[in-house]
N, C-alpha and C positions, 0 to 999 in steps of 0.2 A: 715507304722509303725509310731506310735505316737512318737513325739519328746519330750524328757524330758529336761527341763531347768536344767542347772547345779545348784547344791546346793548353796545357798547364802554363801558368805565368811563371816566368823566371824570377828567381830571387833578385831583389833590387839592392845594390850596394851603395850606401850613402855614407858620406864622411862629413862630420862637423869640424870646422876649423876655428878653434878658440885662439884668436890672435890678439896681440896687444895693439892698441891704437898708436899709430905712428906719427900723428901730428899734421899730415897733409895727404892729399889725394894720391900723389905719385908714390909716396912711401907706403901707403896702405895697399895700393895696387901691387907694388913690388913684393910686399909681404904675402899677398894672396897667391901670386905666381910662385913664390918660393915654396909655400906649403903644398900647393897642388902638384908641382913638379916633384916634390919629395915623397909624395904619396900617390903613385899612379894606380890605375886599375879600378876606380870607382865610377859609378854611373852618375852620381850627383855629388857636388861639393857645396856645402852650405856655410856662408859667412854671416857674421852678426848683423844686427840692425845698424843701418847707416855705416856699413863697412867701408864705403868709399871715402867718407869724410871723417869718420869717427863720431862718437856721441858725447858731446860736452856742452856745457852752458854756452860757451862761445860759439860753437857750431850752430846751436839753436837760435842764438841772437842774430847770427849772420846768415840765416837760412835763405834769404832772398839773393844774397850775393853768391852763395855756394850752390844754389839750385840750378839744375839743367833740365832741358827737355829730354824726354825719352828718345833714345837714338843718338844722343850727344856723345861727346868725347869719352865720358866715363863708361857709358854703355858699350861703345865701340871697343874700348880697352878690355872690358870683361868678356866681350864677344870673341875677341882674339884669343883670350885665354881658353874659352870654351872650345873653340875650333882646334887649338893645339892639343888640348887634353882629350878631345873626343868625348866630352862629358858635359852635362848641364852644370852651370855655375849659378847659384842663387846668391845674389849680392844686394846690398842696400845702398840707396842714395837719396838725395833730396830732389824730388821731381817737380819741375815747374810745368803747370798746365799751359799749353800753347794758346788756348782760347781765353781762359779767365785770368791767367797769371798767378793763380793760387799755387801754394807750395805744399807738397805732401811728403810725408815719410813713406818711402816706397821700397818694396822688395821686388827685384826684377829677376827674371829667369832668362839667362843667356844659354841658348841651346846650339850645339854644333851642327853646321851645315851637313857634315858627313853622316849624321844620324837622322836629322829631322828634315833636311832639305831647306832651300832658301825661303820658301813661302809658308812654312808650317805656322799655324796660329800661335804656337808656343813662342816662336822667335819674334813675331811681330806684335803680340798682345799680352805677353806674360808679365804684366806689371800689377802688383797688388799695393794699393794705397792703404796705409794703416787706418782702420775703421774706428778705433777708440784712442783718443789722445789723452795722455796721462797728465794729471795736475795734482798729484799727491806724492809724498815721499820726496826724493831728490829730483823729480820730474817737473818741468815747466813748459811742456809742449803746448798746452792749450793757451798759455799766456804769451806765446811768441809769434802769434799770427799764422800758425800752421793750420791747414785745413784737413779735416778727417775725410777718409775715403768712404765710398758708398756701396762698393761692389766687392763681394768675395771673389777669389780667383782660384782656379784649379788648372792643373796641366797633367799630362800623362807621360809615363816613362816605363817602357818594357811591360806594358799592359796594366800598370798600376795607376790609379787616380790619386793625385797628390794635391792637398790644399795648402794655402799660405795664410799665416797669421803672424803678427808682430808683437812681441813683448806684452804690453798692457792688454792686448786682445785676449790674453790668457784668462782674464777675470770674467769674461762674458760667455757663458755656455751656449748661448743661442747660435753664435757663429760656428762653434765646433759641432753642434747638432746639425746645422745646415750641411757641413761637410760630410758628416756621417750619412745623412739622407741622400747625398749625391753619390755615395758609394766609395768614399775615399779610403785608401789603405794606409795612408801616411799624411800627417800634417807637419810641415816644416815651420819652426817657430824661432826665427832669428830674434835676438834680444840684445838689450843694453841694460841688463838687470843689475843695478847697483845695490850695494849692501846697506840699504837704509832700513827703515822700520818695516817695510813690506817684504823684505827678502826672505824671512823665514817661511813664507807661504809659497815660495817659488817651486820647489820640488813637489810638495803635496798637490799643488794645482796641476802641474804637468802630468803627474801620475794619474790623478783623477780624470783629467780630460781623456787620456788614453784608454783607461779602463771603462769608463762609462759609455764611450763611443765605440769601443772595439777596434781601434786602429793604433798604429805606431805614432809616436810623437818624438821628433828630434828638436830639442831646444838648444840653440847655440848662442852663448854669451861671449863677451870680450874677456880676454885674460887680464890679470892685474889684481892687486890686493883688494880693490873696491868692487871687483866683478867676479868672474870665474864661475865654477860649478855648473858648467853645461851638463845637460842630462838627456839620455836616450831612454824613453819609456816604451815597453812593449804593450800590446793590447790587454795583457793580463799579467799580474805579478803573483808568482807562486805556481802551484801545480796546475797543469792543463791535461785532462784525460787524453791519452793517445799521442802526447807530444812531450818534449822536454820541459822541465820547469823553466819559468821565465823570471827575469830580474831586471831591474833598472841598472844603468851604467852611468857613472858621473865622473867629472874631472875635478881637479883642484883649481888653484888660481893661476898657475903658470901656463904659458903657451903649450898647447897640446892638440891632439886630434881625437875625435870621438866617432868610431865606426858604428853603423847600424845596418843590419840586414833585414829587409822587409821580406818575410817568408809567407807565401800564400797558404801553405799548409798549416802554419801556426795560426794565421788569421781565421781559417775555416774551422780549426779545432776550437779556438776560443769562442767564436760566434755560435758554434753549435752547443757548447757546454754552458756558456754564460750569455743567454740570448736576451740581453737587456732591450734591444730594439724590438724584438718580436713580442716581448711582454709589456711594452708601453701601452698605457691606457689609450683606447681608441680616440678619446676626445682630443688628444694632443696631436693626432695625425694631421689635423687640419692646418697645423703650423708648418708642415713639411713642404719643401718646394714642389714635390710631385703633386700633393693635394692642392696647393695653390694654383698650379697650372691646370688641373682638372676643373677646379671651381671656376677659374676664369673662362675656360672653354665652354662649360655648361651655361654660365651666365651669358656669354656672348651669343650662343646658339638660341638661348631662351629669348633674348632681346630681338633677335632676327625674326623668330616665330611671332612674337607679339606685334612687331612692326608690320610684318606681312599680313597678319590677321586684321589689324586695324585698317590698313590701307585697302585691303580687299573688301572689308565690311563697309567701307565708305564709298565703294564703287569706283575706285580710282584705276582699276586694272586696265580699263580701255582708254584712259586719258593719256596725255603726254607724260604726266607724273608716273602713271602706271608703267609706261614703256621704259622710263628711266630708272624707276625704283622697284616696282612690284615684280616685273619680269626677272630682273637679276636676282631678287630675293627668292623667287620661285625656283630659279635654276640652281642656286646655292643649297636650298633646303630640300629639294625633291629631285 
C-alpha cells in the first residue's frame, strides 16, 4: 500500500502584546481588547505574566483577595475576546485552587469555540501554574504565600505543539528539555521581567533555550521603563543551510507588538543541520518523558510476571485466591 506523507503544517502566526499595567482588572482587560482588535489576523495572542491583575508588590501581597478559580469572571472575559477574535488568547491571572484554596501564578489558554469546539481539552484544561517561584532580585513570590505548580502544560494549534512557561521558569533548563522531548515547536514565555540585577541575563537565556532545544520562543514582558524588551527567538540564530538566515527580534520599553511566525520548514532545516537532540549522550535519555513512560511500563509488567510466578509456585492457582488474582494475571500476561 502506498505511504502518504502527512500534510505540511501551516505557518503559525503569533503576536506578543507588550502592554503597560493599567492598575485594575477591567482596565487591563480593556487594553487587551484594544491591542487584539487593532492587530487582527493572528492565530495566537500572548499577554504578559499576570496580565489580568498586573504584576506589582501590592498585587502579590493581595493575592488571596485577587485570586479566582479557573472559569471565573476573568477567564470568561478573555474567553469572549478569544471568540470574537477567532484566535487563542494566552493570558495570566491569579488562580485559586477550588480544592485546596492555594493560589498560583497561572497562564491560561482561551481558545475560540469556532476553531476548537466547546469541549476541546485546550478550552477546559489549558491552565499552566508557574512551576518555579522567584525570590531574588525584585521578586517576592515565594514569600507571599503563593504555591508553585507541579505540571507542565502543552496545547496544539494548526498542527504545532506549544509549551507554556512563565518568567522565572526561564532559569531551569529541565522544563524546556521536557517540552523539547514532547516535540514542541514553540514555547510561550509570558513574563514580568523587571530591570533589576537579573535583567542582563534575560535575552541570553531566551536565545539559549530556543537554540539548545531547536524550537521558537516568544517571551512577552510588560511595557514601561522598569520592564520592556520582549523578545522573539528562532530555533537558530545566523545561517541555516537551505533556509534564510535567522535572527532574534526585540522591543523597546514602550507599548508595542511583537510578531512571530512559526515555520515548519525552518524548524526542519535547523533540526537537520544542528541536531543537538540526536547527538545527546544516551545516558541522558532516561530523563525524557518517553523513556520514563517506557520504564514505568516495563517495571509494571515485570512486577506482574513476578507476582504471577510467585503465586503459581505457591500452588494458589486452584484456590479462591487463584481465581481472584492468578487467573486475571494469566489473562493480562498471556
